[in-house]
PDB file of N, H, CA, C and O in Angstrom:
ATOM      1  N   UNK A   1       0.834  -1.441   0.155  1.00  0.00           N
ATOM      2  CA  UNK A   1       0.205   0.040  -0.057  1.00  0.00           C
ATOM      3  C   UNK A   1       0.927   1.180  -0.405  1.00  0.00           C
ATOM      4  O   UNK A   1       0.948   1.950  -1.365  1.00  0.00           O
ATOM      5  N   UNK A   2       1.730   1.018   1.049  1.00  0.00           N
ATOM      6  H   UNK A   2       1.713   0.392   1.829  1.00  0.00           H
ATOM      7  CA  UNK A   2       2.757   2.657   1.178  1.00  0.00           C
ATOM      8  C   UNK A   2       4.049   2.717   0.889  1.00  0.00           C
ATOM      9  O   UNK A   2       4.764   3.717   0.957  1.00  0.00           O
ATOM     10  N   UNK A   3       4.526   0.999   0.372  1.00  0.00           N
ATOM     11  H   UNK A   3       3.945   0.187   0.317  1.00  0.00           H
ATOM     12  CA  UNK A   3       5.899   0.787   0.153  1.00  0.00           C
ATOM     13  C   UNK A   3       6.509   0.096  -1.062  1.00  0.00           C
ATOM     14  O   UNK A   3       5.819   0.186  -2.077  1.00  0.00           O
ATOM     15  N   UNK A   4       7.579  -0.530  -1.166  1.00  0.00           N
ATOM     16  H   UNK A   4       8.139  -0.603  -0.341  1.00  0.00           H
ATOM     17  CA  UNK A   4       7.608  -1.187  -2.304  1.00  0.00           C
ATOM     18  C   UNK A   4       7.489  -2.657  -1.809  1.00  0.00           C
ATOM     19  O   UNK A   4       7.725  -3.577  -2.592  1.00  0.00           O
ATOM     20  N   UNK A   5       7.143  -2.877  -0.582  1.00  0.00           N
ATOM     21  H   UNK A   5       6.952  -2.130   0.054  1.00  0.00           H
ATOM     22  CA  UNK A   5       7.078  -4.619  -0.309  1.00  0.00           C
ATOM     23  C   UNK A   5       5.610  -4.788  -0.482  1.00  0.00           C
ATOM     24  O   UNK A   5       4.766  -3.955  -0.152  1.00  0.00           O
ATOM     25  N   UNK A   6       5.373  -6.007  -1.061  1.00  0.00           N
ATOM     26  H   UNK A   6       6.058  -6.684  -1.329  1.00  0.00           H
ATOM     27  CA  UNK A   6       3.808  -6.115  -1.264  1.00  0.00           C
ATOM     28  C   UNK A   6       3.249  -6.953   0.007  1.00  0.00           C
ATOM     29  O   UNK A   6       3.791  -7.980   0.416  1.00  0.00           O
ATOM     30  N   UNK A   7       2.317  -6.486   0.464  1.00  0.00           N
ATOM     31  H   UNK A   7       1.876  -5.652   0.132  1.00  0.00           H
ATOM     32  CA  UNK A   7       2.250  -7.221   1.837  1.00  0.00           C
ATOM     33  C   UNK A   7       0.668  -7.455   1.786  1.00  0.00           C
ATOM     34  O   UNK A   7       0.101  -7.015   0.786  1.00  0.00           O
ATOM     35  N   UNK A   8      -0.358  -8.311   3.075  1.00  0.00           N
ATOM     36  H   UNK A   8       0.102  -8.668   3.887  1.00  0.00           H
ATOM     37  CA  UNK A   8      -1.040  -8.783   2.813  1.00  0.00           C
ATOM     38  C   UNK A   8      -2.267  -7.781   2.561  1.00  0.00           C
ATOM     39  O   UNK A   8      -3.290  -7.967   1.902  1.00  0.00           O
ATOM     40  N   UNK A   9      -1.922  -6.863   3.161  1.00  0.00           N
ATOM     41  H   UNK A   9      -1.091  -6.712   3.697  1.00  0.00           H
ATOM     42  CA  UNK A   9      -2.969  -5.126   2.813  1.00  0.00           C
ATOM     43  C   UNK A   9      -3.208  -4.768   1.261  1.00  0.00           C
ATOM     44  O   UNK A   9      -4.243  -4.345   0.746  1.00  0.00           O
ATOM     45  N   UNK A  10      -2.203  -4.998   0.770  1.00  0.00           N
ATOM     46  H   UNK A  10      -1.362  -5.342   1.188  1.00  0.00           H
ATOM     47  CA  UNK A  10      -2.275  -5.064  -0.765  1.00  0.00           C
ATOM     48  C   UNK A  10      -3.377  -5.722  -1.490  1.00  0.00           C
ATOM     49  O   UNK A  10      -4.097  -4.994  -2.174  1.00  0.00           O
ATOM     50  N   UNK A  11      -3.599  -6.879  -1.450  1.00  0.00           N
ATOM     51  H   UNK A  11      -3.014  -7.470  -0.894  1.00  0.00           H
ATOM     52  CA  UNK A  11      -4.276  -7.365  -2.325  1.00  0.00           C
ATOM     53  C   UNK A  11      -5.780  -7.366  -1.534  1.00  0.00           C
ATOM     54  O   UNK A  11      -6.789  -7.640  -2.183  1.00  0.00           O
ATOM     55  N   UNK A  12      -5.845  -7.106  -0.374  1.00  0.00           N
ATOM     56  H   UNK A  12      -5.025  -6.883   0.154  1.00  0.00           H
ATOM     57  CA  UNK A  12      -7.370  -6.556   0.520  1.00  0.00           C
ATOM     58  C   UNK A  12      -7.572  -5.164  -0.346  1.00  0.00           C
ATOM     59  O   UNK A  12      -8.638  -5.090  -0.957  1.00  0.00           O
ATOM     60  N   UNK A  13      -6.747  -4.163  -0.449  1.00  0.00           N
ATOM     61  H   UNK A  13      -5.881  -4.223   0.047  1.00  0.00           H
ATOM     62  CA  UNK A  13      -7.044  -2.908  -0.667  1.00  0.00           C
ATOM     63  C   UNK A  13      -7.467  -3.080  -2.615  1.00  0.00           C
ATOM     64  O   UNK A  13      -8.297  -2.529  -3.338  1.00  0.00           O
ATOM     65  N   UNK A  14      -6.747  -3.784  -2.771  1.00  0.00           N
ATOM     66  H   UNK A  14      -6.073  -4.232  -2.183  1.00  0.00           H
ATOM     67  CA  UNK A  14      -7.205  -4.070  -4.280  1.00  0.00           C
ATOM     68  C   UNK A  14      -8.451  -4.740  -4.838  1.00  0.00           C
ATOM     69  O   UNK A  14      -9.009  -4.466  -5.901  1.00  0.00           O
ATOM     70  N   UNK A  15      -8.819  -5.733  -3.880  1.00  0.00           N
ATOM     71  H   UNK A  15      -8.365  -5.955  -3.017  1.00  0.00           H
ATOM     72  CA  UNK A  15      -9.814  -6.270  -4.201  1.00  0.00           C
ATOM     73  C   UNK A  15     -11.420  -5.300  -3.759  1.00  0.00           C
ATOM     74  O   UNK A  15     -12.484  -5.196  -4.368  1.00  0.00           O
ATOM     75  N   UNK A  16     -11.006  -4.803  -2.621  1.00  0.00           N
ATOM     76  H   UNK A  16     -10.141  -4.888  -2.127  1.00  0.00           H
ATOM     77  CA  UNK A  16     -12.193  -3.324  -2.457  1.00  0.00           C
ATOM     78  C   UNK A  16     -12.196  -2.507  -3.273  1.00  0.00           C
ATOM     79  O   UNK A  16     -13.261  -2.159  -3.783  1.00  0.00           O
ATOM     80  N   UNK A  17     -10.789  -1.858  -3.704  1.00  0.00           N
ATOM     81  H   UNK A  17      -9.924  -2.141  -3.289  1.00  0.00           H
ATOM     82  CA  UNK A  17     -11.030  -0.888  -4.655  1.00  0.00           C
ATOM     83  C   UNK A  17     -11.360  -1.509  -5.801  1.00  0.00           C
ATOM     84  O   UNK A  17     -12.263  -0.793  -6.234  1.00  0.00           O
ATOM     85  N   UNK A  18     -11.192  -2.449  -6.623  1.00  0.00           N
ATOM     86  H   UNK A  18     -10.459  -3.031  -6.271  1.00  0.00           H
ATOM     87  CA  UNK A  18     -11.640  -3.002  -7.936  1.00  0.00           C
ATOM     88  C   UNK A  18     -13.201  -3.132  -8.032  1.00  0.00           C
ATOM     89  O   UNK A  18     -13.960  -2.811  -8.946  1.00  0.00           O
ATOM     90  N   UNK A  19     -13.448  -3.699  -6.813  1.00  0.00           N
ATOM     91  H   UNK A  19     -12.831  -3.960  -6.070  1.00  0.00           H
ATOM     92  CA  UNK A  19     -14.896  -3.791  -6.579  1.00  0.00           C
ATOM     93  C   UNK A  19     -15.857  -2.624  -6.638  1.00  0.00           C
ATOM     94  O   UNK A  19     -16.926  -2.609  -7.249  1.00  0.00           O
ATOM     95  N   UNK A  20     -15.284  -1.568  -5.858  1.00  0.00           N
ATOM     96  H   UNK A  20     -14.416  -1.581  -5.361  1.00  0.00           H
ATOM     97  CA  UNK A  20     -16.082  -0.285  -5.750  1.00  0.00           C
ATOM     98  C   UNK A  20     -15.733   0.345  -7.288  1.00  0.00           C
ATOM     99  O   UNK A  20     -16.610   1.089  -7.729  1.00  0.00           O
ATOM    100  N   UNK A  21     -14.813   0.176  -7.956  1.00  0.00           N
ATOM    101  H   UNK A  21     -14.101  -0.428  -7.598  1.00  0.00           H
ATOM    102  CA  UNK A  21     -14.793   0.510  -9.187  1.00  0.00           C
ATOM    103  C   UNK A  21     -15.759  -0.049 -10.026  1.00  0.00           C
ATOM    104  O   UNK A  21     -16.580   0.755 -10.465  1.00  0.00           O
ATOM    105  N   UNK A  22     -15.890  -1.348 -10.402  1.00  0.00           N
ATOM    106  H   UNK A  22     -15.222  -2.001 -10.044  1.00  0.00           H
ATOM    107  CA  UNK A  22     -16.896  -1.992 -10.988  1.00  0.00           C
ATOM    108  C   UNK A  22     -18.062  -1.640 -10.851  1.00  0.00           C
ATOM    109  O   UNK A  22     -18.898  -1.723 -11.751  1.00  0.00           O
ATOM    110  N   UNK A  23     -18.359  -1.036  -9.295  1.00  0.00           N
ATOM    111  H   UNK A  23     -17.680  -0.968  -8.564  1.00  0.00           H
ATOM    112  CA  UNK A  23     -20.304  -0.908  -9.107  1.00  0.00           C
ATOM    113  C   UNK A  23     -20.023   0.361  -9.449  1.00  0.00           C
ATOM    114  O   UNK A  23     -21.108   0.942  -9.452  1.00  0.00           O
ATOM    115  N   UNK A  24     -18.950   1.304  -9.813  1.00  0.00           N
ATOM    116  H   UNK A  24     -18.069   0.831  -9.811  1.00  0.00           H
ATOM    117  CA  UNK A  24     -19.435   2.808 -10.573  1.00  0.00           C
ATOM    118  C   UNK A  24     -19.308   3.893  -9.583  1.00  0.00           C
ATOM    119  O   UNK A  24     -19.862   4.983  -9.718  1.00  0.00           O
ATOM    120  N   UNK A  25     -18.254   3.430  -8.174  1.00  0.00           N
ATOM    121  H   UNK A  25     -17.803   2.544  -8.065  1.00  0.00           H
ATOM    122  CA  UNK A  25     -17.953   4.354  -7.577  1.00  0.00           C
ATOM    123  C   UNK A  25     -16.867   5.404  -8.327  1.00  0.00           C
ATOM    124  O   UNK A  25     -16.309   4.972  -9.335  1.00  0.00           O
ATOM    125  N   UNK A  26     -16.596   6.571  -7.936  1.00  0.00           N
ATOM    126  H   UNK A  26     -17.050   6.921  -7.117  1.00  0.00           H
ATOM    127  CA  UNK A  26     -15.510   7.235  -8.453  1.00  0.00           C
ATOM    128  C   UNK A  26     -14.399   7.561  -7.759  1.00  0.00           C
ATOM    129  O   UNK A  26     -14.339   8.432  -6.892  1.00  0.00           O
ATOM    130  N   UNK A  27     -13.321   6.715  -8.216  1.00  0.00           N
ATOM    131  H   UNK A  27     -13.370   6.007  -8.920  1.00  0.00           H
ATOM    132  CA  UNK A  27     -12.034   6.422  -7.200  1.00  0.00           C
ATOM    133  C   UNK A  27     -11.002   7.804  -7.662  1.00  0.00           C
ATOM    134  O   UNK A  27     -11.015   8.238  -8.814  1.00  0.00           O
ATOM    135  N   UNK A  28     -10.265   8.303  -6.737  1.00  0.00           N
ATOM    136  H   UNK A  28     -10.254   7.951  -5.801  1.00  0.00           H
ATOM    137  CA  UNK A  28      -9.216   9.369  -7.081  1.00  0.00           C
ATOM    138  C   UNK A  28      -8.511   8.527  -7.843  1.00  0.00           C
ATOM    139  O   UNK A  28      -8.636   7.303  -7.898  1.00  0.00           O
ATOM    140  N   UNK A  29      -7.589   9.372  -8.569  1.00  0.00           N
ATOM    141  H   UNK A  29      -7.487  10.366  -8.524  1.00  0.00           H
ATOM    142  CA  UNK A  29      -6.778   8.997  -9.579  1.00  0.00           C
ATOM    143  C   UNK A  29      -5.310   8.041  -8.656  1.00  0.00           C
ATOM    144  O   UNK A  29      -4.756   7.070  -9.171  1.00  0.00           O
ATOM    145  N   UNK A  30      -5.076   8.389  -7.801  1.00  0.00           N
ATOM    146  H   UNK A  30      -5.526   9.178  -7.383  1.00  0.00           H
ATOM    147  CA  UNK A  30      -3.792   7.687  -7.127  1.00  0.00           C
ATOM    148  C   UNK A  30      -4.463   6.141  -6.689  1.00  0.00           C
ATOM    149  O   UNK A  30      -3.695   5.191  -6.535  1.00  0.00           O
ATOM    150  N   UNK A  31      -5.894   5.980  -6.511  1.00  0.00           N
ATOM    151  H   UNK A  31      -6.518   6.751  -6.636  1.00  0.00           H
ATOM    152  CA  UNK A  31      -6.162   4.749  -6.599  1.00  0.00           C
ATOM    153  C   UNK A  31      -6.565   3.674  -7.567  1.00  0.00           C
ATOM    154  O   UNK A  31      -6.749   2.457  -7.560  1.00  0.00           O
ATOM    155  N   UNK A  32      -6.620   4.752  -8.458  1.00  0.00           N
ATOM    156  H   UNK A  32      -6.470   5.741  -8.463  1.00  0.00           H
ATOM    157  CA  UNK A  32      -7.002   4.096 -10.009  1.00  0.00           C
ATOM    158  C   UNK A  32      -5.717   3.497 -10.411  1.00  0.00           C
ATOM    159  O   UNK A  32      -5.780   2.503 -11.136  1.00  0.00           O
ATOM    160  N   UNK A  33      -4.357   4.022  -9.993  1.00  0.00           N
ATOM    161  H   UNK A  33      -4.306   4.828  -9.404  1.00  0.00           H
ATOM    162  CA  UNK A  33      -3.448   3.894 -10.752  1.00  0.00           C
ATOM    163  C   UNK A  33      -2.998   2.563  -9.678  1.00  0.00           C
ATOM    164  O   UNK A  33      -2.391   1.566 -10.072  1.00  0.00           O
ATOM    165  N   UNK A  34      -3.317   2.732  -8.653  1.00  0.00           N
ATOM    166  H   UNK A  34      -3.810   3.541  -8.334  1.00  0.00           H
ATOM    167  CA  UNK A  34      -3.127   1.627  -7.501  1.00  0.00           C
ATOM    168  C   UNK A  34      -3.501   0.307  -8.289  1.00  0.00           C
ATOM    169  O   UNK A  34      -2.786  -0.654  -8.575  1.00  0.00           O
ATOM    170  N   UNK A  35      -4.729   0.529  -8.533  1.00  0.00           N
ATOM    171  H   UNK A  35      -5.309   1.310  -8.300  1.00  0.00           H
ATOM    172  CA  UNK A  35      -5.112  -0.675  -8.860  1.00  0.00           C
ATOM    173  C   UNK A  35      -4.799  -0.963 -10.533  1.00  0.00           C
ATOM    174  O   UNK A  35      -5.010  -2.119 -10.900  1.00  0.00           O
ATOM    175  N   UNK A  36      -4.454  -0.271 -11.262  1.00  0.00           N
ATOM    176  H   UNK A  36      -4.283   0.668 -10.964  1.00  0.00           H
ATOM    177  CA  UNK A  36      -3.374  -0.755 -12.747  1.00  0.00           C
ATOM    178  C   UNK A  36      -2.216  -1.039 -12.349  1.00  0.00           C
ATOM    179  O   UNK A  36      -1.435  -1.542 -13.157  1.00  0.00           O
ATOM    180  N   UNK A  37      -1.882  -0.835 -11.248  1.00  0.00           N
ATOM    181  H   UNK A  37      -2.516  -0.427 -10.592  1.00  0.00           H
ATOM    182  CA  UNK A  37      -0.087  -1.507 -11.068  1.00  0.00           C
ATOM    183  C   UNK A  37      -0.585  -2.550 -10.318  1.00  0.00           C
ATOM    184  O   UNK A  37      -0.054  -3.587 -10.716  1.00  0.00           O
ATOM    185  N   UNK A  38      -1.247  -2.730  -9.547  1.00  0.00           N
ATOM    186  H   UNK A  38      -1.678  -1.887  -9.224  1.00  0.00           H
ATOM    187  CA  UNK A  38      -1.491  -4.169  -9.132  1.00  0.00           C
ATOM    188  C   UNK A  38      -1.888  -5.456 -10.356  1.00  0.00           C
ATOM    189  O   UNK A  38      -1.398  -6.585 -10.371  1.00  0.00           O
ATOM    190  N   UNK A  39      -2.699  -5.010 -11.132  1.00  0.00           N
ATOM    191  H   UNK A  39      -3.097  -4.093 -11.120  1.00  0.00           H
ATOM    192  CA  UNK A  39      -3.353  -5.759 -12.319  1.00  0.00           C
ATOM    193  C   UNK A  39      -2.353  -5.999 -13.227  1.00  0.00           C
ATOM    194  O   UNK A  39      -2.648  -6.798 -14.116  1.00  0.00           O
ATOM    195  N   UNK A  40      -0.834  -5.348 -13.254  1.00  0.00           N
ATOM    196  H   UNK A  40      -0.595  -4.700 -12.532  1.00  0.00           H
ATOM    197  CA  UNK A  40       0.239  -5.682 -14.159  1.00  0.00           C
ATOM    198  C   UNK A  40       0.840  -6.859 -13.482  1.00  0.00           C
ATOM    199  O   UNK A  40       1.658  -7.456 -14.182  1.00  0.00           O
ATOM    200  N   UNK A  41       0.676  -7.252 -12.512  1.00  0.00           N
ATOM    201  H   UNK A  41       0.012  -6.767 -11.943  1.00  0.00           H
ATOM    202  CA  UNK A  41       1.382  -8.778 -11.671  1.00  0.00           C
ATOM    203  C   UNK A  41       1.012  -9.669 -12.224  1.00  0.00           C
ATOM    204  O   UNK A  41      -0.178  -9.959 -12.349  1.00  0.00           O
ATOM    205  N   UNK A  42       2.105 -10.394 -12.747  1.00  0.00           N
ATOM    206  H   UNK A  42       3.071 -10.158 -12.646  1.00  0.00           H
ATOM    207  CA  UNK A  42       1.265 -11.758 -13.599  1.00  0.00           C
ATOM    208  C   UNK A  42       0.663 -12.847 -12.754  1.00  0.00           C
ATOM    209  O   UNK A  42      -0.252 -13.553 -13.180  1.00  0.00           O
ATOM    210  N   UNK A  43       1.295 -13.007 -11.297  1.00  0.00           N
ATOM    211  H   UNK A  43       2.038 -12.434 -10.952  1.00  0.00           H
ATOM    212  CA  UNK A  43       0.426 -13.670 -10.745  1.00  0.00           C
ATOM    213  C   UNK A  43      -1.603 -13.055 -10.345  1.00  0.00           C
ATOM    214  O   UNK A  43      -2.643 -13.671 -10.114  1.00  0.00           O
ATOM    215  N   UNK A  44      -1.283 -11.794 -10.448  1.00  0.00           N
ATOM    216  H   UNK A  44      -0.439 -11.293 -10.636  1.00  0.00           H
ATOM    217  CA  UNK A  44      -2.607 -11.528 -10.366  1.00  0.00           C
ATOM    218  C   UNK A  44      -3.536 -11.422 -11.498  1.00  0.00           C
ATOM    219  O   UNK A  44      -4.730 -11.129 -11.427  1.00  0.00           O
ATOM    220  N   UNK A  45      -2.712 -11.748 -12.771  1.00  0.00           N
ATOM    221  H   UNK A  45      -1.742 -11.986 -12.829  1.00  0.00           H
ATOM    222  CA  UNK A  45      -3.736 -11.603 -14.098  1.00  0.00           C
ATOM    223  C   UNK A  45      -4.048 -12.882 -14.262  1.00  0.00           C
ATOM    224  O   UNK A  45      -5.088 -13.147 -14.864  1.00  0.00           O
ATOM    225  N   UNK A  46      -3.084 -14.093 -13.686  1.00  0.00           N
ATOM    226  H   UNK A  46      -2.238 -13.878 -13.198  1.00  0.00           H
ATOM    227  CA  UNK A  46      -3.433 -15.342 -13.712  1.00  0.00           C
ATOM    228  C   UNK A  46      -4.576 -15.645 -12.729  1.00  0.00           C
ATOM    229  O   UNK A  46      -5.316 -16.576 -13.047  1.00  0.00           O
ATOM    230  N   UNK A  47      -4.862 -14.900 -11.415  1.00  0.00           N
ATOM    231  H   UNK A  47      -4.261 -14.144 -11.156  1.00  0.00           H
ATOM    232  CA  UNK A  47      -5.710 -15.247 -10.508  1.00  0.00           C
ATOM    233  C   UNK A  47      -7.162 -14.417 -11.068  1.00  0.00           C
ATOM    234  O   UNK A  47      -8.304 -14.865 -10.973  1.00  0.00           O
ATOM    235  N   UNK A  48      -6.854 -13.407 -11.525  1.00  0.00           N
ATOM    236  H   UNK A  48      -5.926 -13.044 -11.602  1.00  0.00           H
ATOM    237  CA  UNK A  48      -8.292 -12.926 -12.126  1.00  0.00           C
ATOM    238  C   UNK A  48      -8.918 -13.678 -13.737  1.00  0.00           C
ATOM    239  O   UNK A  48     -10.105 -13.818 -14.031  1.00  0.00           O
ATOM    240  N   UNK A  49      -7.813 -14.039 -14.518  1.00  0.00           N
ATOM    241  H   UNK A  49      -6.849 -13.925 -14.279  1.00  0.00           H
ATOM    242  CA  UNK A  49      -8.472 -15.207 -15.495  1.00  0.00           C
ATOM    243  C   UNK A  49      -8.942 -16.185 -14.962  1.00  0.00           C
ATOM    244  O   UNK A  49     -10.107 -16.452 -15.256  1.00  0.00           O
ATOM    245  N   UNK A  50      -8.125 -17.189 -13.864  1.00  0.00           N
ATOM    246  H   UNK A  50      -7.178 -16.972 -13.625  1.00  0.00           H
ATOM    247  CA  UNK A  50      -8.847 -18.341 -13.209  1.00  0.00           C
ATOM    248  C   UNK A  50     -10.149 -18.070 -12.547  1.00  0.00           C
ATOM    249  O   UNK A  50     -11.026 -18.933 -12.520  1.00  0.00           O
ATOM    250  N   UNK A  51     -10.346 -16.538 -11.848  1.00  0.00           N
ATOM    251  H   UNK A  51      -9.633 -15.837 -11.870  1.00  0.00           H
ATOM    252  CA  UNK A  51     -11.835 -16.767 -11.342  1.00  0.00           C
ATOM    253  C   UNK A  51     -12.767 -15.964 -12.345  1.00  0.00           C
ATOM    254  O   UNK A  51     -13.809 -15.477 -11.906  1.00  0.00           O
ATOM    255  N   UNK A  52     -12.426 -15.815 -13.656  1.00  0.00           N
ATOM    256  H   UNK A  52     -11.580 -16.210 -14.012  1.00  0.00           H
ATOM    257  CA  UNK A  52     -13.387 -15.224 -14.532  1.00  0.00           C
ATOM    258  C   UNK A  52     -13.421 -13.683 -14.454  1.00  0.00           C
ATOM    259  O   UNK A  52     -14.287 -13.053 -15.061  1.00  0.00           O
ATOM    260  N   UNK A  53     -12.560 -13.133 -13.772  1.00  0.00           N
ATOM    261  H   UNK A  53     -11.857 -13.645 -13.279  1.00  0.00           H
ATOM    262  CA  UNK A  53     -12.710 -11.546 -13.860  1.00  0.00           C
ATOM    263  C   UNK A  53     -11.770 -10.863 -14.668  1.00  0.00           C
ATOM    264  O   UNK A  53     -11.442  -9.704 -14.413  1.00  0.00           O
ATOM    265  N   UNK A  54     -11.219 -11.633 -15.821  1.00  0.00           N
ATOM    266  H   UNK A  54     -11.485 -12.575 -16.028  1.00  0.00           H
ATOM    267  CA  UNK A  54     -10.391 -10.661 -16.751  1.00  0.00           C
ATOM    268  C   UNK A  54     -10.683 -10.925 -17.848  1.00  0.00           C
ATOM    269  O   UNK A  54     -10.176 -10.309 -18.786  1.00  0.00           O
TER     270      UNK A  54
END
């Protein structure tokens, strides 16, 4: 969330923020950028595909 290390808080925030965006909530630019950065991670892409979310 706030550093260079990916912690347990990151996927939790990603899930909540991504869900809020999909529901039409207007997210601030830094949070949209955060979602985009997390979505670039190969493991996240694979998980989203596996769950039918990509």
